[in-house]
C-alpha positions in Angstrom: 0.0 0.0 0.0 2.8 2.4 0.9 5.6 2.8 -1.6 8.1 4.9 0.2 10.5 4.1 3.0 11.3 5.9 6.2 14.1 8.5 6.0 16.8 6.8 8.1 16.6 3.7 5.9 16.5 5.7 2.7 19.6 7.5 3.7 21.3 4.3 4.6 20.6 3.0 1.2 21.9 6.2 -0.3 25.1 5.8 1.7 25.4 2.2 0.6 25.6 3.2 -3.0 27.7 6.3 -2.3 30.3 4.7 -0.1 29.7 0.9 -0.2 32.3 -1.6 -1.4 33.0 -1.8 -5.2 34.6 -5.2 -5.0 32.0 -7.9 -5.8 33.9 -10.5 -3.8 33.8 -8.2 -0.8 30.1 -7.6 -1.3 29.4 -11.3 -1.3 31.1 -11.7 2.0 29.8 -8.5 3.6 27.0 -10.3 5.4 27.6 -14.0 5.8 24.7 -16.3 5.2 24.8 -17.5 8.9 24.4 -13.9 10.0 21.4 -13.3 7.7 19.7 -16.5 8.9 20.2 -15.5 12.5 18.8 -12.0 11.9 15.8 -13.5 10.2 15.2 -15.8 13.1 15.5 -12.9 15.6 13.2 -10.6 13.7 10.7 -13.4 12.8 11.1 -12.9 9.0 10.3 -16.3 7.3 11.7 -15.6 3.9 14.2 -13.1 2.4 15.1 -12.5 -1.2 18.4 -10.6 -1.7 19.8 -9.2 -5.0 22.9 -7.1 -5.6 24.0 -5.7 -8.9 27.5 -4.4 -9.5 28.8 -3.0 -12.8 25.6 -3.9 -14.4 25.6 -7.6 -13.6 24.1 -9.6 -10.8 26.7 -10.7 -8.2 24.3 -11.7 -5.4 21.0 -13.5 -6.0 19.8 -15.5 -3.0 16.7 -16.6 -1.2 16.7 -17.5 2.5 14.2 -19.1 4.8 10.8 -20.7 4.3 7.8 -20.0 2.1 5.6 -21.1 5.0 6.1 -23.4 7.9 8.4 -26.3 7.1 8.5 -25.4 3.4 12.0 -24.2 2.4 12.1 -21.3 0.0 13.7 -22.2 -3.3 15.9 -19.8 -5.4 12.9 -19.1 -7.6 10.6 -18.2 -4.7 7.8 -15.9 -5.8 7.3 -12.8 -3.7 4.4 -10.3 -3.7 6.4 -7.1 -4.0 3.5 -4.8 -3.1 3.9 -1.2 -4.4 7.1 -2.1 -6.4 4.3 -3.2 -8.9 4.1 0.5 -9.8 7.5 0.4 -11.4 6.2 -2.1 -13.9 3.2 0.1 -14.7 5.5 3.1 -15.0 7.8 1.4 -17.5 4.9 0.0 -19.6 3.6 3.5 -19.8 6.9 5.1 -20.7 7.6 2.5 -23.4 4.3 3.5 -25.0 5.2 7.1 -24.7 8.6 6.4 -26.3 6.9 4.7 -29.2 4.5 7.7 -29.7 1.4 5.7 -28.7 0.8 7.6 -25.5 1.2 11.2 -24.3 2.4 12.2 -20.9 0.5 15.5 -21.0 -2.7 14.5 -22.8 -5.8 14.6 -20.5 -6.6 11.1 -19.3 -10.3 11.8 -19.6 -10.1 11.1 -23.3 -9.7 7.4 -22.4 -11.1 7.0 -18.9 -12.9 9.0 -16.2 -13.7 7.4 -12.9 -17.5 7.6 -12.1 -16.8 9.1 -8.7 -15.1 12.2 -10.2 -16.9 12.6 -13.6 -18.7 15.8 -12.4 -15.5 17.3 -11.1 -13.9 19.6 -13.7 -10.4 18.7 -12.4 -10.9 15.2 -14.0 -10.6 16.9 -17.4 -7.2 18.3 -16.4 -5.6 15.1 -15.0 -2.7 13.8 -17.0 -0.3 10.9 -17.0 2.4 13.2 -15.8 0.4 14.0 -12.7 -0.2 10.3 -12.1 3.5 9.2 -12.4 4.7 12.1 -10.3 2.0 11.4 -7.6 0.5 14.8 -8.0 -3.1 13.7 -8.9 -4.8 15.2 -5.8 -6.2 11.8 -5.0 -5.8 10.0 -1.6 -3.7 6.8 -1.6 -6.9 4.7 -1.6 -10.6 5.7 -1.7 -11.5 3.2 0.9 -9.3 5.1 3.4 -11.6 8.1 3.2 -14.8 8.7 5.1 -17.0 8.6 2.0 -15.2 5.5 0.5 -15.4 7.4 -2.8 -12.7 8.8 -5.0 -12.4 12.5 -4.8 -9.8 15.2 -5.6 -8.3 16.7 -2.5 -6.4 19.4 -4.4 -5.7 20.6 -7.9 -3.7 18.1 -10.0 -0.1 19.2 -10.2 -0.2 21.3 -7.0 2.0 19.0 -4.9 3.1 15.5 -4.1 0.7 13.0 -2.5 1.3 9.3 -2.9 -1.6 7.6 -4.5 -2.3 4.0 -5.6 -5.6 5.3 -6.9 -3.7 7.4 -9.5 -1.9 4.3 -10.9 -5.2 2.4 -11.1 -6.7 5.3 -12.9 -3.9 5.1 -15.4 -4.4 1.3 -15.8 -8.1 1.8 -16.7 -7.1 4.5 -19.3 -4.4 2.3 -20.9 -6.7 -0.7 -21.0 -9.5 1.3 -22.6 -7.3 2.7 -25.3 -5.4 -0.4 -26.2 -8.1 -3.0 -25.5 -5.6 -5.1 -23.7 -5.2 -5.8 -20.0 -2.2 -4.4 -18.1 -0.9 -8.0 -17.8 -1.0 -8.4 -21.6 0.7 -5.0 -22.1 3.4 -5.8 -19.5 4.0 -9.2 -21.0 4.5 -7.9 -24.5 6.6 -4.8 -23.6 8.6 -6.0 -20.6 8.2 -9.6 -19.4 8.8 -11.5 -22.6 11.5 -9.2 -24.0 13.5 -9.5 -20.7 12.7 -13.2 -20.3 11.0 -12.5 -17.0 9.3 -15.9 -17.2 8.2 -16.0 -13.5 6.7 -12.6 -13.2 2.9 -12.0 -13.3 0.3 -9.4 -12.3 -2.5 -11.9 -11.7 -2.6 -15.1 -9.6 -2.2 -18.6 -11.0 -2.6 -21.7 -8.8 0.7 -23.0 -10.1 2.4 -20.2 -8.2 1.5 -21.7 -4.8 4.2 -24.3 -4.8 6.9 -21.6 -4.7 5.1 -18.5 -3.3 6.4 -16.8 -0.2 3.3 -16.5 1.9 2.9 -13.2 3.8 3.3 -13.3 7.6 2.3 -10.8 10.3 4.6 -9.5 13.0 3.9 -12.5 15.2 5.1 -14.9 12.4 1.6 -16.1 11.6 0.8 -16.8 7.9 -1.8 -14.6 6.3 -4.3 -15.5 3.6 -2.9 -15.6 0.1 -4.5 -12.9 -2.1 -5.4 -14.6 -5.4 -6.2 -11.6 -7.5 -7.7 -12.4 -10.9 -7.5 -8.8 -12.2 -4.2 -7.0 -12.6 -3.5 -4.0 -10.4 -1.3 -1.1 -11.5 -0.3 -0.5 -7.9 0.1 -3.8 -6.1 0.3 -7.6 -6.1 3.0 -8.1 -8.7 4.4 -11.6 -8.1 8.1 -11.9 -9.1 11.4 -13.5 -8.2 14.8 -12.0 -7.3 16.3 -13.2 -10.6 13.5 -11.7 -12.7 13.3 -8.3 -11.0 17.1 -8.1 -11.1 16.8 -8.3 -14.9 14.3 -5.5 -14.9 16.6 -3.3 -12.7 19.5 -3.8 -15.1 17.3 -2.9 -18.0 16.2 0.2 -16.2 19.7 1.3 -15.3 20.7 0.9 -18.9 18.0 3.2 -20.1 15.1 0.8 -20.7 15.2 1.5 -24.4 13.9 5.0 -23.9 15.1 8.1 -25.7 17.7 10.1 -23.8 15.2 12.9 -23.3 12.5 10.7 -21.9 14.9 8.8 -19.6 16.1 12.1 -18.3 12.6 13.1 -17.5 12.0 9.8 -15.7 15.1 10.4 -13.5 14.6 14.1 -12.9 13.3 15.6 -9.6 9.9 16.6 -10.7 7.9 16.7 -7.5 9.3 17.3 -4.0 8.8 14.6 -1.4 11.3 16.1 1.1 14.6 18.0 1.0 16.6 14.9 -0.1 14.0 13.0 -2.1 11.8 13.8 -5.1 9.5 12.1 -7.5 10.5 11.5 -11.0 8.3 9.7 -13.5 7.2 6.7 -11.4 10.4 6.4 -9.4 11.6 8.2 -6.3 14.7 10.2 -7.1 17.7 11.1 -5.0 19.3 13.8 -7.2 22.2 15.0 -5.1 24.4 12.0 -4.1 28.2 12.3 -3.6 30.3 12.1 -6.6 27.7 13.5 -8.9 25.5 10.4 -8.6 21.8 10.1 -8.4 19.6 7.2 -7.2 16.2 5.7 -8.1 14.1 3.8 -5.6 10.7 2.2 -4.9 9.5 0.2 -2.0 6.4 -1.7 -1.2 4.4 -2.5 1.9 1.3 -4.7 2.2 0.1 -6.7 5.2 2.8 -9.2 5.8 5.0 -7.9 3.0 7.9 -5.4 2.8 10.2 -4.9 -0.2 12.6 -2.3 -1.6 14.6 -1.8 -4.8 17.3 0.9 -5.3 19.2 1.7 -8.5 22.3 3.9 -9.1 22.2 4.2 -12.9 25.6 5.9 -13.5 27.5 3.4 -11.4 25.3 0.5 -12.6 24.6 -0.7 -9.1 21.4 -2.0 -7.6 20.1 -3.4 -4.3 17.0 -5.5 -4.0 15.4 -6.8 -0.8 12.2 -8.9 -0.7 10.6 -10.1 2.5 7.3 -11.9 3.3 6.9 -10.3 6.8 5.6 -7.2 8.5 9.0 -7.2 10.3 10.9 -6.9 7.0 12.2 -3.4 7.5 13.9 -4.5 10.7 16.4 -6.3 8.4 17.0 -3.4 6.1 19.4 -1.4 8.3 21.2 -4.5 9.5 21.8 -5.7 6.0 22.9 -2.3 4.7 25.1 -1.6 7.8 26.7 -5.0 7.2 27.6 -4.0 3.7 28.8 -0.6 4.9 30.6 -1.7 8.0 32.0 1.4 10.0 30.8 3.9 7.4 27.2 2.7 7.7 27.3 2.8 11.5 28.6 6.4 11.4 26.0 7.6 8.8 23.2 5.9 10.6 24.2 7.5 13.9 24.3 11.0 12.3 21.0 10.7 10.5 19.0 9.3 13.3 20.0 12.2 15.5 18.5 14.7 13.1 
């Protein structure tokens, strides 16, 4: 539901890429498997997927723990990655923009208007750019409001406000124009070209044999959500190996024009002083050494995930967990990679 991480963890991840080890062998040994397994046991995290990309290639791709009680998690374990789903919707949209089949600034109402806002004139001004920069004026989800109906809370483009509703609005528009489901669009534009053979937006019963079931903070398994309709904002099922391919593709430009990729990675809407929204990705524009970072995270009941990319250095970090306690592993993992530097940066930032 929530796609952005707490500031101390975000800054640790920024520090990881700015100061972390460049030697892949050192990275592999930074956090021993025995330490990871112990941390998972202490924090009650049943399964962890970990991916690390260095110089544009995968140097760590591992899965630890159990899918559910007494069922070991295989290397191709499927994780619900929650709001990281939005990165797939983003890249589907930008691929269509790149090919001239979609316009970032064309009013969405030409293809879709939600019945709840059809009488609001702001619906005629809503664009894809507003949606991808999370400046729609919508709440995160309509069911979180008193009326349970979708409504604009401010003028589109006025400011940042994270919204899953916005991404779903975009899905409806895309599907109405192209007469194809988001799953079909993603399959043709991303999954098949990148050989992401174990990545899906809708549930299939064959997934259950290697699906990492979500767990609450007490370590209790939660009900598996078997969605039969794709969501633009949530419920993507993927593996560490598949999503790592996607991250490498993104850091290499995703086949977009230079101008469009620059728009995607530019600070277009302010989240806070250190973090902005580009097109569909959170952007850290002012990293040491002239670097910038892209990130997205996900949080559902019993699920916590994060992906972070440093395009210029061709680095990426990916963490999937099937637990509400997942974020308790983030700092330990990153500090393990950072060693003394991570400890110092974490101490400074948590004091502020």
